[in-house]
C-alpha positions as CSV (number, residue, x, y, z in Angstrom):
1,M,-4.3,-30.6,-200.5
2,P,-1.3,-29.6,-198.3
3,T,0.5,-32.3,-196.4
4,P,-1.0,-32.6,-192.9
5,L,1.1,-31.5,-189.9
6,L,-0.1,-34.6,-188.0
7,I,-1.0,-37.9,-189.6
8,V,-2.5,-40.8,-187.5
9,R,-3.4,-44.0,-189.2
10,N,-5.3,-47.0,-187.6
11,L,-4.6,-46.0,-184.0
12,K,-5.7,-48.6,-181.5
13,V,-5.4,-48.3,-177.7
14,S,-6.1,-51.1,-175.3
15,F,-6.0,-51.3,-171.5
16,S,-5.2,-54.2,-169.2
17,R,-8.2,-55.3,-167.1
18,D,-8.2,-58.4,-164.9
19,G,-5.4,-59.9,-166.9
20,K,-7.1,-59.3,-170.3
21,W,-6.7,-56.5,-172.8
22,A,-9.8,-54.4,-173.6
23,E,-9.7,-52.2,-176.6
24,A,-10.8,-48.6,-176.0
25,V,-9.9,-47.0,-179.3
26,H,-10.7,-49.0,-182.4
27,G,-8.4,-48.0,-185.3
28,I,-9.0,-44.3,-185.9
29,D,-7.4,-42.0,-188.5
30,L,-6.7,-38.3,-187.8
31,D,-5.3,-35.5,-190.0
32,V,-4.4,-32.0,-188.7
33,L,-3.2,-29.2,-191.0
34,A,-0.9,-26.4,-190.0
35,G,-2.8,-23.3,-189.0
36,K,-6.1,-25.3,-188.7
37,T,-8.1,-26.7,-185.8
38,L,-9.6,-30.2,-185.6
39,G,-12.5,-30.4,-183.2
40,L,-12.6,-33.9,-181.6
41,V,-16.1,-34.2,-180.1
42,G,-17.9,-36.9,-178.0
43,E,-19.0,-37.8,-174.6
44,S,-16.8,-38.8,-171.7
45,G,-15.5,-42.3,-172.3
46,S,-15.7,-42.0,-176.1
47,G,-11.9,-42.1,-176.5
48,K,-11.0,-38.5,-177.3
49,S,-8.5,-37.9,-174.5
50,V,-7.1,-41.4,-174.7
51,S,-6.3,-41.0,-178.4
52,S,-4.5,-37.7,-177.8
53,L,-2.5,-39.1,-174.9
54,A,-1.6,-42.1,-177.0
55,V,-0.2,-39.8,-179.7
56,M,2.0,-38.1,-177.1
57,R,2.7,-41.5,-175.4
58,L,1.6,-40.3,-172.0
59,L,-0.3,-43.5,-171.1
60,N,1.1,-45.9,-168.5
61,E,3.1,-48.4,-170.6
62,K,2.4,-51.3,-168.1
63,L,-1.4,-50.8,-168.2
64,S,-1.9,-49.8,-171.8
65,R,-1.0,-50.9,-175.3
66,I,-0.7,-48.5,-178.3
67,E,-0.8,-49.8,-181.9
68,A,-0.8,-47.8,-185.1
69,D,0.2,-48.1,-188.7
70,S,1.6,-44.6,-188.6
71,I,1.9,-41.5,-186.3
72,Q,3.7,-38.7,-188.1
73,I,4.5,-35.1,-187.1
74,E,5.8,-32.9,-189.9
75,G,6.3,-35.9,-192.0
76,E,8.5,-37.7,-189.5
77,E,7.4,-41.1,-188.2
78,I,7.3,-41.1,-184.4
79,K,5.3,-44.2,-183.5
80,D,8.4,-46.2,-182.6
81,F,10.3,-43.4,-180.8
82,N,11.7,-44.4,-177.4
83,E,11.0,-42.4,-174.3
84,S,14.1,-40.2,-174.7
85,Q,13.1,-39.3,-178.3
86,M,9.5,-38.6,-177.2
87,A,10.7,-36.3,-174.4
88,E,12.2,-34.1,-177.2
89,V,8.9,-34.2,-179.1
90,R,6.7,-33.3,-176.1
91,G,6.6,-29.6,-175.4
92,K,8.8,-28.6,-178.3
93,R,6.8,-30.1,-181.3
94,I,3.6,-31.3,-179.7
95,A,2.2,-29.6,-176.5
96,M,-0.9,-30.2,-174.5
97,I,-3.3,-28.2,-172.4
98,F,-4.9,-30.5,-169.9
99,Q,-8.5,-30.3,-168.7
100,E,-8.0,-29.4,-165.1
101,P,-5.3,-26.8,-164.6
102,M,-5.2,-27.2,-160.8
103,T,-4.3,-30.8,-161.0
104,S,-1.9,-30.2,-163.9
105,L,0.1,-27.5,-162.0
106,N,2.3,-28.5,-159.1
107,P,0.9,-26.8,-156.0
108,V,4.3,-26.5,-154.3
109,Y,6.0,-24.5,-157.1
110,K,5.4,-21.0,-158.2
111,C,3.7,-20.6,-161.6
112,G,6.6,-18.8,-163.2
113,F,9.1,-21.5,-162.2
114,Q,6.9,-24.2,-163.7
115,V,6.7,-22.5,-167.1
116,S,10.5,-21.6,-167.0
117,E,11.2,-25.3,-166.4
118,M,9.7,-26.1,-169.8
119,I,11.9,-23.6,-171.6
120,L,15.1,-24.7,-169.8
121,Q,14.4,-28.3,-170.6
122,H,14.2,-27.8,-174.4
123,E,16.4,-24.8,-175.0
124,T,19.9,-23.6,-174.0
125,V,19.1,-20.2,-172.3
126,S,19.9,-18.6,-169.0
127,K,17.5,-18.6,-166.1
128,Q,17.1,-14.9,-166.4
129,A,16.4,-15.1,-170.1
130,A,13.8,-17.9,-169.4
131,K,12.2,-15.7,-166.8
132,E,11.9,-12.7,-169.2
133,R,10.3,-15.0,-171.8
134,V,7.8,-16.4,-169.3
135,I,6.7,-12.8,-168.3
136,N,6.3,-12.0,-172.0
137,L,4.3,-15.2,-172.4
138,F,2.1,-14.2,-169.5
139,K,1.5,-10.8,-171.2
140,Q,0.8,-12.7,-174.5
141,V,-1.9,-14.8,-172.8
142,M,-3.3,-11.6,-171.2
143,L,-2.7,-12.4,-167.6
144,P,-3.0,-9.4,-165.3
145,R,0.1,-8.4,-163.3
146,P,2.4,-10.9,-165.1
147,E,5.4,-10.2,-162.8
148,A,3.2,-10.9,-159.7
149,I,1.7,-14.1,-161.2
150,Y,5.3,-15.3,-162.0
151,D,5.8,-15.4,-158.2
152,S,2.3,-16.7,-157.3
153,Y,1.3,-20.3,-156.4
154,P,-1.5,-22.0,-158.4
155,H,-4.0,-21.7,-155.5
156,E,-3.6,-18.0,-155.5
157,L,-5.1,-17.7,-159.0
158,S,-8.6,-18.0,-160.4
159,G,-9.6,-20.9,-162.7
160,G,-9.3,-18.8,-165.8
161,Q,-5.9,-17.5,-164.7
162,K,-4.6,-21.0,-164.0
163,Q,-5.8,-22.1,-167.5
164,R,-3.9,-19.2,-169.0
165,V,-0.8,-20.3,-167.2
166,M,-1.3,-23.7,-168.7
167,I,-1.6,-22.2,-172.2
168,A,1.6,-20.2,-171.6
169,M,3.4,-23.4,-170.6
170,A,2.0,-25.2,-173.7
171,I,3.2,-22.5,-176.2
172,A,6.5,-21.7,-174.4
173,C,8.6,-23.6,-176.9
174,N,6.5,-22.7,-180.0
175,P,5.1,-26.1,-180.7
176,K,3.9,-27.1,-184.1
177,L,0.8,-28.9,-182.7
178,L,-1.3,-27.9,-179.7
179,I,-3.7,-30.4,-178.1
180,A,-6.3,-28.7,-176.0
181,D,-8.2,-31.2,-173.9
182,E,-11.5,-29.7,-172.6
183,P,-9.7,-26.4,-171.7
184,T,-13.0,-24.5,-171.1
185,T,-15.4,-27.0,-169.7
186,A,-15.9,-25.7,-166.2
187,L,-15.2,-22.0,-166.9
188,D,-17.7,-19.1,-166.9
189,V,-19.0,-18.3,-170.3
190,T,-17.1,-15.0,-170.4
191,V,-13.8,-16.6,-169.4
192,Q,-14.5,-19.4,-171.9
193,L,-14.9,-16.9,-174.7
194,E,-11.7,-15.1,-173.7
195,I,-9.8,-18.5,-173.8
196,L,-11.2,-19.4,-177.2
197,K,-10.3,-15.9,-178.6
198,L,-6.8,-16.3,-177.1
199,L,-6.3,-19.7,-178.7
200,R,-7.4,-18.4,-182.1
201,K,-5.1,-15.3,-181.8
202,L,-2.1,-17.5,-180.9
203,Q,-2.9,-19.8,-183.8
204,A,-3.1,-16.9,-186.2
205,E,0.3,-15.5,-184.9
206,T,2.2,-18.9,-184.9
207,G,0.5,-21.0,-187.6
208,M,0.3,-24.0,-185.2
209,G,-2.1,-26.8,-185.8
210,M,-4.6,-27.6,-183.0
211,I,-6.7,-30.5,-181.8
212,F,-9.5,-29.1,-179.6
213,I,-11.2,-31.9,-177.5
214,T,-14.7,-31.1,-176.2
215,H,-18.2,-32.6,-175.6
216,D,-19.9,-29.3,-176.6
217,L,-20.6,-28.7,-180.3
218,G,-21.4,-25.1,-179.5
219,V,-17.7,-24.5,-178.4
220,V,-16.6,-26.4,-181.6
221,D,-18.5,-23.8,-183.7
222,E,-16.3,-21.0,-182.1
223,I,-12.9,-22.7,-182.6
224,A,-12.7,-25.5,-185.1
225,D,-12.3,-25.7,-188.9
226,D,-12.9,-29.5,-189.1
227,V,-14.8,-31.9,-186.8
228,A,-14.5,-35.6,-186.0
229,V,-17.2,-37.1,-183.8
230,M,-16.2,-40.0,-181.6
231,H,-18.3,-42.5,-179.8
232,D,-17.2,-45.8,-178.1
233,G,-13.7,-45.5,-179.5
234,E,-14.7,-45.0,-183.1
235,I,-15.0,-41.9,-185.4
236,L,-18.7,-41.9,-186.5
237,E,-18.6,-38.8,-188.7
238,R,-16.2,-36.2,-189.9
239,G,-16.3,-33.1,-192.0
240,T,-16.0,-29.3,-191.9
241,V,-17.5,-27.5,-189.0
242,Q,-20.3,-26.2,-191.2
243,E,-21.1,-29.6,-192.6
244,I,-21.3,-31.3,-189.2
245,L,-23.2,-28.5,-187.4
246,N,-25.6,-27.7,-190.3
247,H,-26.1,-31.1,-191.9
248,P,-25.0,-33.9,-189.5
249,K,-25.7,-37.4,-190.8
250,H,-25.2,-39.7,-187.9
251,P,-28.0,-39.9,-185.2
252,Y,-25.3,-39.6,-182.5
253,T,-24.2,-36.2,-183.8
254,Q,-27.8,-35.1,-184.2
255,G,-28.4,-36.1,-180.5
256,L,-25.4,-34.1,-179.3
257,L,-26.7,-31.0,-181.0
258,A,-30.3,-31.4,-179.9
259,C,-29.7,-32.2,-176.2
260,R,-28.2,-28.8,-175.6
261,P,-30.8,-26.5,-174.1
262,P,-32.2,-24.2,-176.9
263,M,-32.1,-20.4,-176.7
264,D,-35.0,-19.6,-178.9
265,I,-37.8,-21.9,-177.8
266,R,-39.1,-23.6,-174.6
267,L,-39.3,-27.4,-174.4
268,K,-41.1,-29.6,-171.8
269,R,-38.0,-31.7,-171.7
270,L,-34.7,-32.1,-173.6
271,P,-34.3,-34.8,-176.2
272,I,-31.4,-37.2,-175.2
273,V,-28.8,-38.9,-177.3
274,K,-30.1,-42.4,-176.6
275,E,-33.4,-41.5,-178.2
276,F,-31.7,-40.5,-181.4
277,L,-29.7,-43.7,-181.5
278,D,-32.9,-45.6,-180.9
279,G,-34.6,-43.9,-183.8
280,Q,-37.2,-42.0,-181.8
281,W,-36.7,-38.6,-183.6
282,Q,-36.6,-39.7,-187.2
283,G,-39.2,-37.0,-187.9
284,G,-36.5,-34.4,-187.1
285,K,-36.9,-31.0,-185.6
286,Q,-40.6,-30.7,-186.5
287,Q,-41.4,-33.9,-184.6
288,I,-39.6,-32.7,-181.5
289,L,-41.4,-29.3,-181.7
290,N,-44.8,-31.0,-182.1
291,D,-44.1,-33.3,-179.1
292,L,-42.1,-31.2,-176.7
293,Q,-42.6,-27.4,-177.4
294,I,-44.4,-25.3,-174.8
295,T,-46.8,-22.9,-176.3
296,A,-46.9,-19.2,-175.3
297,E,-50.4,-19.7,-173.8
298,E,-49.2,-22.7,-171.7
299,R,-46.3,-20.6,-170.5
300,Q,-48.5,-17.6,-169.5
301,N,-50.9,-19.8,-167.6
302,H,-48.1,-21.4,-165.7
303,L,-46.6,-18.1,-164.7
304,K,-50.0,-16.7,-163.7
305,Q,-50.6,-19.7,-161.4
306,L,-47.2,-19.3,-159.8
307,Y,-47.3,-15.7,-159.0
308,G,-50.9,-15.6,-157.8
309,Q,-49.9,-16.7,-154.3
310,P,-47.7,-15.4,-151.5
311,P,-44.0,-16.2,-151.7
312,L,-42.6,-19.3,-150.0
313,L,-39.2,-17.6,-149.4
314,K,-38.4,-14.0,-148.9
315,V,-34.9,-12.5,-148.6
316,E,-34.7,-8.9,-147.3
317,G,-31.4,-6.9,-147.2
318,L,-29.3,-10.1,-146.9
319,K,-25.6,-9.5,-146.4
320,T,-22.7,-11.9,-146.0
321,W,-19.4,-10.2,-145.5
322,Y,-16.0,-11.8,-144.8
323,P,-13.4,-9.7,-142.9
324,L,-10.0,-9.0,-144.3
325,R,-7.3,-8.9,-141.6
326,K,-3.7,-7.9,-141.4
327,G,-1.0,-7.1,-138.9
328,V,0.1,-8.9,-135.7
329,F,-3.2,-8.4,-134.0
330,S,-5.2,-9.4,-137.1
331,R,-6.9,-6.1,-137.3
332,V,-9.9,-6.0,-139.7
333,Y,-9.2,-3.4,-142.4
334,N,-11.9,-4.2,-144.9
335,H,-14.5,-6.7,-145.9
336,V,-15.2,-9.0,-148.9
337,K,-18.9,-8.3,-149.6
338,A,-19.8,-11.7,-151.0
339,V,-23.5,-11.0,-150.6
340,D,-24.5,-7.3,-150.3
341,E,-28.1,-6.1,-149.6
342,V,-29.9,-8.8,-151.6
343,N,-33.7,-8.7,-151.8
344,L,-35.7,-11.4,-153.6
345,E,-38.7,-13.6,-153.4
346,V,-39.2,-17.3,-154.4
347,Y,-42.7,-18.6,-155.0
348,E,-43.9,-22.2,-154.3
349,G,-43.5,-24.4,-157.4
350,E,-41.1,-21.9,-159.0
351,T,-37.6,-22.4,-160.3
352,L,-35.6,-19.2,-159.7
353,G,-32.3,-19.1,-161.6
354,L,-29.3,-17.4,-160.2
355,V,-26.6,-16.6,-162.8
356,G,-23.3,-14.8,-162.9
357,E,-19.6,-15.3,-163.1
358,S,-17.5,-17.1,-160.5
359,G,-17.1,-14.8,-157.5
360,C,-20.4,-12.9,-158.1
361,G,-21.9,-14.2,-154.8
362,K,-24.5,-16.7,-156.1
363,T,-23.2,-19.7,-154.2
364,T,-22.7,-17.7,-151.0
365,L,-26.3,-16.4,-151.4
366,G,-27.6,-20.0,-151.6
367,R,-25.6,-21.1,-148.6
368,S,-26.6,-18.0,-146.6
369,I,-30.3,-18.7,-147.2
370,L,-29.8,-22.2,-145.7
371,R,-27.5,-20.7,-143.0
372,L,-24.7,-22.9,-144.1
373,A,-22.9,-19.6,-144.3
374,E,-24.0,-17.2,-141.4
375,P,-25.4,-13.9,-142.8
376,T,-23.9,-10.7,-141.5
377,G,-27.2,-8.9,-141.7
378,G,-30.7,-8.9,-143.2
379,K,-33.5,-11.4,-142.9
380,V,-34.6,-14.7,-144.6
381,W,-38.3,-15.6,-144.2
382,F,-39.4,-19.2,-145.1
383,D,-43.1,-19.8,-145.1
384,G,-43.5,-16.8,-142.7
385,I,-40.8,-17.9,-140.3
386,D,-37.7,-15.8,-139.7
387,V,-34.9,-18.2,-140.5
388,T,-32.1,-15.9,-139.3
389,S,-33.3,-16.2,-135.7
390,L,-33.7,-20.0,-135.6
391,K,-31.6,-22.2,-133.3
392,G,-31.2,-25.8,-132.3
393,K,-34.1,-28.0,-133.1
394,D,-36.0,-25.3,-135.0
395,L,-33.0,-24.8,-137.3
396,R,-32.8,-28.5,-137.9
397,D,-36.5,-28.6,-138.7
398,F,-36.0,-25.8,-141.2
399,R,-33.2,-27.7,-142.9
400,K,-35.4,-30.7,-143.2
401,Q,-37.6,-28.6,-145.5
402,T,-34.7,-27.1,-147.5
403,Q,-31.9,-29.1,-149.1
404,I,-28.9,-28.4,-151.4
405,V,-27.4,-30.4,-154.3
406,F,-23.7,-29.4,-154.5
407,Q,-21.5,-28.8,-157.6
408,D,-19.2,-31.8,-157.2
409,P,-21.0,-35.0,-156.4
410,Y,-17.9,-37.0,-155.7
411,S,-16.7,-34.7,-152.9
412,S,-20.2,-34.5,-151.6
413,L,-20.3,-38.3,-150.9
414,N,-18.3,-40.1,-148.3
415,P,-16.1,-42.6,-150.2
416,R,-16.1,-45.0,-147.3
417,I,-19.8,-45.6,-147.0
418,T,-22.2,-47.1,-149.6
419,I,-24.5,-44.9,-151.5
420,G,-27.4,-46.5,-149.7
421,E,-26.0,-45.6,-146.4
422,A,-25.4,-42.0,-147.6
423,I,-29.0,-41.6,-148.7
424,A,-30.3,-43.2,-145.5
425,E,-28.3,-40.9,-143.2
426,P,-30.7,-37.9,-143.4
427,L,-33.7,-40.2,-142.8
428,Q,-32.1,-41.2,-139.5
429,V,-30.8,-37.8,-138.5
430,H,-34.2,-36.3,-138.9
431,D,-36.0,-39.2,-137.2
432,I,-38.0,-40.0,-140.4
433,E,-37.3,-43.7,-140.3
434,R,-35.1,-45.6,-137.9
435,D,-36.2,-49.1,-138.7
436,K,-33.4,-50.5,-140.9
437,K,-35.6,-52.6,-143.2
438,K,-38.2,-49.8,-143.8
439,C,-35.3,-47.3,-144.3
440,R,-33.7,-49.5,-146.9
441,A,-37.0,-49.9,-148.7
442,L,-37.4,-46.1,-148.8
443,V,-33.8,-45.6,-150.1
444,C,-34.3,-48.2,-152.8
445,D,-37.5,-46.4,-153.9
446,L,-35.6,-43.1,-154.0
447,L,-32.8,-44.7,-156.1
448,E,-35.4,-45.9,-158.7
449,Q,-37.1,-42.5,-158.7
450,V,-33.8,-40.9,-159.8
451,G,-33.2,-43.5,-162.5
452,L,-30.9,-45.9,-160.7
453,Q,-31.5,-49.4,-159.4
454,A,-32.3,-50.8,-155.9
455,A,-29.3,-53.1,-156.5
456,H,-27.0,-50.1,-156.4
457,Y,-27.6,-49.7,-152.6
458,D,-24.5,-51.5,-151.5
459,R,-22.1,-49.9,-154.0
460,Y,-19.6,-47.2,-153.3
461,P,-19.4,-43.7,-154.9
462,H,-16.3,-44.6,-157.0
463,E,-18.2,-47.3,-158.8
464,F,-20.5,-44.7,-160.5
465,S,-20.1,-42.2,-163.3
466,G,-20.4,-38.4,-162.7
467,G,-24.0,-38.3,-163.9
468,Q,-24.9,-41.3,-161.7
469,R,-23.2,-39.7,-158.7
470,Q,-25.2,-36.5,-159.2
471,R,-28.4,-38.6,-159.3
472,I,-27.3,-40.1,-155.9
473,C,-26.9,-36.6,-154.5
474,I,-30.4,-35.7,-155.7
475,A,-31.8,-38.8,-154.1
476,R,-30.2,-37.9,-150.8
477,A,-31.5,-34.3,-151.0
478,L,-35.1,-35.7,-151.6
479,A,-34.9,-38.2,-148.8
480,V,-36.3,-35.8,-146.2
481,N,-39.2,-34.6,-148.5
482,P,-38.0,-31.0,-148.7
483,R,-40.1,-28.2,-150.1
484,L,-37.1,-26.1,-151.4
485,V,-34.0,-27.5,-153.1
486,I,-31.0,-25.3,-154.0
487,C,-29.1,-26.8,-157.0
488,D,-25.6,-25.2,-156.9
489,E,-23.9,-25.7,-160.3
490,S,-25.3,-29.2,-160.2
491,V,-24.7,-30.0,-163.9
492,S,-21.8,-27.7,-164.8
493,A,-19.1,-30.4,-165.1
494,L,-21.3,-33.0,-166.9
495,D,-21.3,-33.8,-170.6
496,V,-24.1,-32.1,-172.5
497,S,-25.8,-35.5,-173.0
498,V,-25.7,-36.5,-169.3
499,Q,-26.6,-32.9,-168.4
500,A,-29.8,-33.2,-170.4
501,Q,-30.7,-36.4,-168.5
502,V,-30.1,-34.7,-165.1
503,L,-32.1,-31.6,-166.1
504,N,-35.0,-33.7,-167.3
505,L,-34.8,-35.6,-164.0
506,L,-34.9,-32.5,-161.9
507,N,-37.9,-31.2,-163.8
508,R,-39.8,-34.5,-163.5
509,L,-39.1,-34.7,-159.7
510,K,-40.2,-31.1,-159.3
511,E,-43.6,-31.9,-160.8
512,E,-44.0,-35.2,-159.0
513,R,-43.0,-33.9,-155.6
514,H,-44.2,-30.3,-155.9
515,L,-40.7,-28.9,-155.3
516,T,-39.4,-25.3,-155.5
517,Y,-35.9,-24.8,-156.9
518,I,-33.2,-22.1,-156.7
519,F,-31.0,-23.1,-159.6
520,I,-27.5,-21.7,-159.5
521,S,-25.4,-21.8,-162.7
522,H,-23.0,-19.8,-164.9
523,D,-24.5,-21.5,-168.0
524,L,-27.3,-19.2,-169.3
525,S,-28.8,-21.7,-171.7
526,V,-29.3,-24.2,-168.9
527,V,-30.7,-21.5,-166.6
528,R,-33.2,-20.4,-169.3
529,F,-34.4,-23.9,-169.9
530,M,-34.9,-24.6,-166.1
531,S,-36.1,-21.2,-164.8
532,D,-39.3,-19.3,-164.5
533,R,-37.5,-16.1,-163.4
534,V,-33.8,-15.3,-163.4
535,V,-31.7,-13.2,-161.1
536,V,-28.4,-11.9,-162.5
537,M,-25.7,-11.4,-159.8
538,F,-22.7,-9.1,-160.0
539,N,-20.3,-8.2,-157.2
540,G,-22.7,-9.6,-154.6
541,K,-25.8,-7.8,-155.8
542,P,-28.7,-8.6,-158.2
543,V,-28.3,-6.3,-161.2
544,E,-31.4,-7.7,-163.1
545,I,-34.4,-9.8,-162.1
546,N,-37.0,-10.7,-164.8
547,E,-39.1,-13.5,-166.2
548,A,-36.6,-15.9,-168.0
549,D,-37.7,-15.5,-171.6
550,A,-38.0,-11.7,-171.3
551,L,-34.6,-11.4,-169.7
552,F,-32.9,-13.3,-172.5
553,E,-34.8,-11.7,-175.3
554,H,-34.6,-8.1,-174.0
555,P,-31.8,-7.8,-171.4
556,L,-31.7,-4.4,-169.7
557,N,-28.4,-4.5,-167.9
558,A,-25.1,-4.3,-169.8
559,Y,-23.6,-7.1,-167.7
560,T,-26.5,-9.4,-168.6
561,K,-26.0,-8.6,-172.3
562,K,-22.3,-9.4,-171.9
563,L,-23.1,-12.9,-170.4
564,I,-25.6,-13.6,-173.2
565,D,-23.2,-12.5,-175.9
566,A,-20.5,-14.7,-174.6
567,L,-22.5,-17.9,-175.1
568,P,-20.6,-20.1,-177.6
569,G,-22.2,-21.3,-180.8
570,R,-25.5,-19.6,-180.0
571,R,-26.8,-19.9,-183.6
572,H,-26.7,-23.7,-183.4
573,Y,-28.9,-24.1,-180.3
574,F,-31.9,-25.7,-181.9
575,N,-32.7,-22.8,-184.2
576,S,-33.4,-22.7,-187.9
577,T,-29.7,-22.7,-188.9
578,C,-29.5,-26.3,-187.8
579,G,-31.1,-27.1,-191.2
580,P,-32.4,-30.6,-191.8
581,M,-30.6,-32.0,-188.8
582,L,-33.7,-31.7,-186.7
């Protein structure tokens, strides 16, 4: 065995809380070989990112305590390095790609300057030479128009482009070890695939070692050689990617694999990690199929019932265009056609999936249907009423019947009011219940329906996890007893385990409350699990509409095929290659 590039032994990380030290990472060991990738897998809070930040000594020294028997890079012990010595290590020998590029890039400096700064800090070169290197790096990470992006600010770039700038910054000084912390979590599947290919290409060219941190074992299949599975600050299981994905031994690993929506079968609900830890699925895959699989006959009967009725919502020639202006008099010279001549129908009790890459118009379409974005043209009919002509009280009455769950639950909630008050607000706005005691009772009932507790009423948004905040937003949307709910990327930023819980919740509430959903997402596996029919959007237009299973099994449009082919680790989504795991 070659000597590992990185050796970590008995790493412990503790944080100060109310004057006491609480241990978050409990003595883990890590080895990373040159030219190889270690996938560090687990849910949020498992200790993955904290461990990597501890290796780089980027944790607040006053609030954290790092202990280890050994931390070596290229055979050199660095655990006792001072800050000046660590500054030489960071960027030059160990570099990191952070999860959220927008918060990692300084918004007041141009992208090129920020990458040049890294080179100038570690190497003795002129500013012009550094600039030339940065432009070459931008070409290397396949950024379009590298010279223009050098002079662009972060807000002028897309999410995928910002992530490429972060990769260019990380590899600027040819580090021996690259730590990639959830670098593809919130990206479209096509952009995600490009980033993974890019990292593999850079690794092949430079021979660097890599730690790839993620909660998604499908992504690990695409990038990693070895895998370590973390939970509650401990490594529960480790092995090659084939061993872990095909023959996982620990119930936690089995749960992470199984809770991802499958691509080859339909389930009534998704198994969740807690059920594996509790020993519920010891019968493996066959037990899950026996208990949860939907038969072809059940599926056909469901679809026949759905489409044997008039549509609840009808969209005819809907257009939402945004003017582009220039000159002193702000003359309109063109339009961004976010939604362009869209026609579709949604039936009562149906879940209609809207998929496509960022910028395809799916979110604008959802907002236009609710008139949160005013359409430029076309008609929207809801239960026979022309929504586009509604005003005042009639428009408010329509919005009482239609609600939306936004992508980011934290920014959707007012941090200054309790979650109980946030859920009660629509009840008061729509004159459903103004009596404070009765209103509180209704809100407490809603909280329990979405899997929270009545005692949570007086807590604030920051006191909840991401999955819990999304449940709060779902409760608020349901408060007015809507008939149609638009879910706009409502699970895209959640761990796969939490995502499974929220998807199961949405389906349960749909049955109990007889809801109709428009489910917007860039994640095709999630859309297939949730949807009866799927609309694929591209450049503001639907390019393919079909029953969900038929669309995924026999896509007709080249763009649809591209989206499906970009799904990471498809062969491990609950199919036969999972072996005895399930």
